[in-house]
C-alpha positions, 0 to 999 in steps of 0.5 A: 438514483441519478440525483443521489449520484449527482448530490454525492459526486465529490465524495464519489470522486475522492473515494475513487482517487483514494481507492486508486492510490491504495491499489497502486501502493499494494501493487508496488508492494507485491511487485517488490516482494516478487523481485525479492526486495524487503518490505521491512526497514531495508537496513540489513540484519547484521547490526539490527538488535531485533534480527532474531525476531524478524523471521529471517 
């Protein structure tokens, strides 16, 4: 068990770093959504050719 962990410590560390980054990105998106900020393009719908398709 321990030898398996030691043999793969690099992979485990990289995996934990990636997992942390993904969790931080998701937390930021959730915080922005609660504040009412759009997760979309942010350009405004007035001049957008796809304004009728975006669900607003």
